[in-house]
N, C-alpha and C positions, 0 to 999 in steps of 0.2 A: 328611486328605489321603490318598487311596489311589487305586488304579486301578479300572477298571470290572470288577465281579465278574459273570461270566457262568456260568449253569448250562446245560450241554449235556446233552440227554437223547435218545439214539438207541440203537437195538438193536444196530447193527453196530459191534463193537469195532474193526474194521479202518478204520472211518471216524473213530473217536475218536482213535486213536493219532497219525495225521498232523496232525489238528486241534490236538491239544495240543502237538505238537512245533513247529508253526508259531507258535502263540500264545506259546510260550516263547522262540523264537529269531528270529522274523520281525520285520517293521518295527513291529508293535504290541506287542512284548514288554514295553515300559514303560508301556503304556496299558491292558492287559487282563489279567485272571487268570481262568482257566477251570477249572471243576470239572465232571467228566463222569460220566454214569451210563448203564449199558446195561441195567439191571433196573428195571422200573417200581416195584416195592416200595421199593427203595433210594432212588429218586428222590423218591417221595412222603414217605418218612421224612425225608429231608434237607430238603425244602421245609417240613416242619412244624417243623424245628429252626433253619433258617437263613433269611436274607432277602437273596438276591442282588440285584444291580441289574437283571439281565435274564435271562430264561429263553428258551432256543432249543431246541426239541424237536420230535420227531415226534408226530403226532396221538394215537398210542396212549399216549404219556406225558402229553400236555397235557390230554386229555379228562378223566381222573379228577381231575387237579389242579384244572382249572377248575371242576369240579363240587363240589369240596370247599370247606369253610369257609375263607375267606381266599384261595381261588384267583382269579387274575386281578388281584389288587391290585398285582402286580409287572409291569412291561412285559414283553411276550413276543412271540414270533413262531413260527409253525409252519414246520418244516423239511420241505419236500416240495411237489410241485406237483399232487397229486391232489385229487379231490373232498373227501376227508376233511379235508384241510388247509383248503380254502376254506370248508367248512361250519362251521369253528370261529368264523368271523366276525372274524378278526384278520389282521394282516399275514402274508404268506406269502413265504418265501425259498427259492430253489432250493438244494439241498444241494451239487450238483456244479457248482460255479462256482469261479473263483479265490478262494482263501481271503482274500486281501486285500480283494477286493470284498465278500465275505460279511461280514467283520468290520467293514468300513466301514459297511455297511448296518445292522448290529446297533448300532453306536455312534450312528448317526443316529436310529434308532428309540428308543434308550434316552435320547435327549436329553442325551448326555454333552457338556457344554460343553468345547470344545477351547481351552485356553489357549495362550499363545505357545510353551510347551514341550511341549504335547500331552498333558498329564496329565489324568486324570479328577478333577474337583473333587467332593468329598463333605464332609459334616459331620464325618466321623470321621477320627481320626488314622490314619496308615499304620502297620501292625504289621509289624515286621521281626524274624523269629526267627533267632538265630544257632545253627546246628545242626552236629553232627558225628556220624557213625555209630560212631565209636570215640573213646575218651578220649585226652587228651594233644595235641589239635590246636590248642589255644589259643583256645577259644571265649570265655572270660571276658575275656582280654586284648583280643581283637578287639572284643567288645561294649562294653567300657568305653572303649576308644580311639574307637570309632565314636560313642558317646554324647558324649564330650568334644568331638570335632571338630564334630559337628553342632550341639551347644549353643553352641560358640564361633563358629559361622557365623551365628547368629541364629535357629535353629530351636528350638522348645520341645520338649524331649526328656524322655521318661520311661523310666528304666532299671528293668526288672522282672526281678529275679533269682528264679527258681523252682527253683534247685538244692536238692536235699535237704540237702547240706552246702554252705553258701554260701562260695564261694571269693573273693568280692568284699568281704568284711567290712571290710578295711582302708580301702577307698576310700569307704565309706559310714558312717564313724563318726568320733569325735573331733571336733576343732574344725572340720573341713571340712563337717560336716552339722549340721542342727538338727532336734530331735525334733518330730514332728507333734503337733498339739493333743490327739489322742486316742490310742488304742491301736495305731495302725499297721495292718499287714496283718491280724492276727487280728481286730481290731475291725471292719474293713471286711468281711471274710468273713462275720462274724456278721450284720452289717447287711444284706448282700446276700442271704443266705439267708432272713432274716426278711422282707425286702421281697418276695422271690419267693414265699414261702408265702402272703403276703397278696395276691398278684397285682398287686404294685406295683413301681415302680422305686425304687431307693435315692435318696432326696432330698438326702442330704448331699453337700457338695462334696469333691472329691479332696483339697483342702488340709486337710481335717479329719484325714486319715490319713497323708499323705506329707509329705516335707520336701525342700528344695532342697539338693543336695550339691555344694559348690563344686568339689571335686576333679574331678568328672566333668561339670560344667556341666549337670546334669540333675536332675530330681526323682526321688525313689525312696522306698521304704519303709525304715524303720530295720531293720537286720539282726535276725533272730529269735534269741532265746536258745536255743530248742530247735526242731527241725524238726517238732514234733507237728502243727501246723496244715497244713503242706505235705503230710505223709503222709496226712492225712485228706481232702485235696482230690481230687475225681473230675473227670472230663472236663467235666461240666456246670458245676461250680464254677469251673474254670479259664477256660472260655469266658465265663462271666458276669463274672468279674474283668476279663479283657482287654477285653470290650465296654464295661464301666463306665469304664475308664481311657481307652479310645479315644474314647468319646462325651462325655468330661468337658468338652471345650472348652478345656482347659488345656494341651494338647500337640499338636504336629504329627506327631511320630513316637514310637512306642513300640518300644523295643529289648528283646526278650525273650531271656533266657539261661536255659537249663534243662539237665537231665542228658542224657547220651547214652543211658541206659537207656530201654527202651520201656515206660514206665509211663503211667498215665492222664494225668498232667500234660503229659508231653512229647508224647504223641499229640495232645492237645487243642491245644497250642501250634502244632504243625505244621499241623494242620487249619485253625485260625483265622487264622494269619498270612497277610498279603497277599503278602509275599515272604519267601523263606528264603535266608539266606547259609549255604551248605553248605560247611563247612571241610574241607579235605583236607591230609594230611601226606604229603610225598614219602618215604614209608616203605613197604617191601614188605608188612609185616604190617598196617599201617593200610589200605593199598589193598585187600588181600584181604578184610579184615573189612568194609570199606565195600561192596565188590562182593557179598559174601555177604549182607549186610543188604538190599541193593537187590534181589537175586534172590529172596530170601524174600518181601519185600513185593510184588514184581511178580507172583509166583505166587499168593499168598494173598489179596492185596487189590489187584488190578490197577487198579481205578478210582481208589482213593485214591492209589496209587503214581504213576500218570500225572499226576494233579492236582498232587501234590507236585513232580514233575519240572517241570511247567509253570510253577511259580512259584519255582523254585530257581536260584540263581546259585552255581556251584561256584568256590570260592576256595582257592588253594593257599597255606597259611601256612608260614612259615619257608623261603621259597624262596631257593635259593642261586645262581640264575642260569640253571639248566637242570634239567629233570626227569630224575632218575636212574632212575626206575622206569616201566615201561610201564603206561599206563592200562588197567585190566582190562575196561572196558565202553565201547562206542562212544558211549553217551549221557552218559558221565562226562567232560565237556569243560570244563576250567578256563577261566573268563572273566576272572579277576583273580588277582593274585599279591601276597603280603605278604612283605616281606623277612625273612630270618633275621638276628636280632640276636645275635651270639655273646656279647656282654657280659652278656646277661640270664641266662646260666647261673651267673654269679657274684654275683648281686645280694644285697645285705644289706638293701635298702630296697625294698618293693614299689611305692611310688609312682613309682619310676624307670621302671616299665613304661608310664607315661603320658607320658614325656618324650623318647622317641627321635625325633629329627628325621627319620630315614629311615623309620621305621614310620609317623609322622604323615603324611609325604609319600604313602606308599602308601594310607593310610586316606582321605586327601583325594581321591586318584585314584579310589578305590572309591566315594566319595560322588558324584563326578562321573558315574561310570558308572551309578549308581543314579538319577541325575537329582535328587539331593537337594542343594539349596543354599538360601541365605538368602532368595531370592525367594519360596520356598514357605512361609516362616514368617509367622505373624501378627505384628503390631507388638508389641514388648515381649518380654521374656524369660519363661521359665516361672516364674521367681521372681516377677516382677511380676504374672503371671496368677494365681498362687496367693495372693499378698497381696491382690489385688483381690477375691478370692473370700471374704475374711474369715478366712484361715488364719493361720499363724505369721508373725511379723514378722522 
């Protein structure tokens, strides 16, 4: 379950920016995700590595792609009304028309079946990354509570922790979890790499490596004793892992928790995620660091940055009723708020972090805003799905 993935390829960056802004904030925000390119080489490279649901581009971009191996196997449309667009032999859409009409035409061409809630139906689980540009914003607490609430509402959830130093160990060990049949994440990474070298897909079920964690109502890998395997993971490994989990057929939503540092794993998570919950703290230094990180990425990697903005939902954590600090950028607009829980400062038991009625209320409201409810889940829990696949009992 995820939204329609669109690849936009046009030379004019001034066309890209408002397109991405509308896709992120307009009426189709919950139905589409857009990744944009203004350079032909970058577009062709991305098409060789990714498989979006639809390609919308100018003839200069589409022509070399359609002539390449594998070109044209994805639904596409030419953007422009000239002879070059018509000569490609496919659908043509006018670029300068109301964006709602343009996106509606794209969705019709992509054959995206509209359900009663307007979401795009796909065979893959939706991947939601929980991100912050500065530490201390409460990523793991938010990710764990989100997993628990979605799992409790009938969705099959997989919680994937890719932090170098795992801060969620308490919630995924002890009597609340059960060990997978094999070697967990290290064994899976080995099998994925071996299958890739042989030009194959990993044939083993997810239940071979993961286990159901009762505390968070989600499946997950057992915590690692050492971070060696994570430190060796590159971007390709991370995307391969996420794709395997999302395509397993055993979950509806994958919640990914990773470091704030910009290393290969975190970059891959932000790139692969269908949506990003970008956490903010109402703190002057946190806001400045977030704005600095955004400005750096905007200058150095504008296409990737605007794509990230297009699928991000800014969430203020530890909210006390009003924002004390001025937001440093106009595009940094909070869409949701999670309450500050003063008693958490004096906790002696970590599992209390999953039991605050006030925080659970806010997380449920966030789930509603994301359009995630039990109607989107398959029949049965993730526990039942994994048992049926021949995994642990």
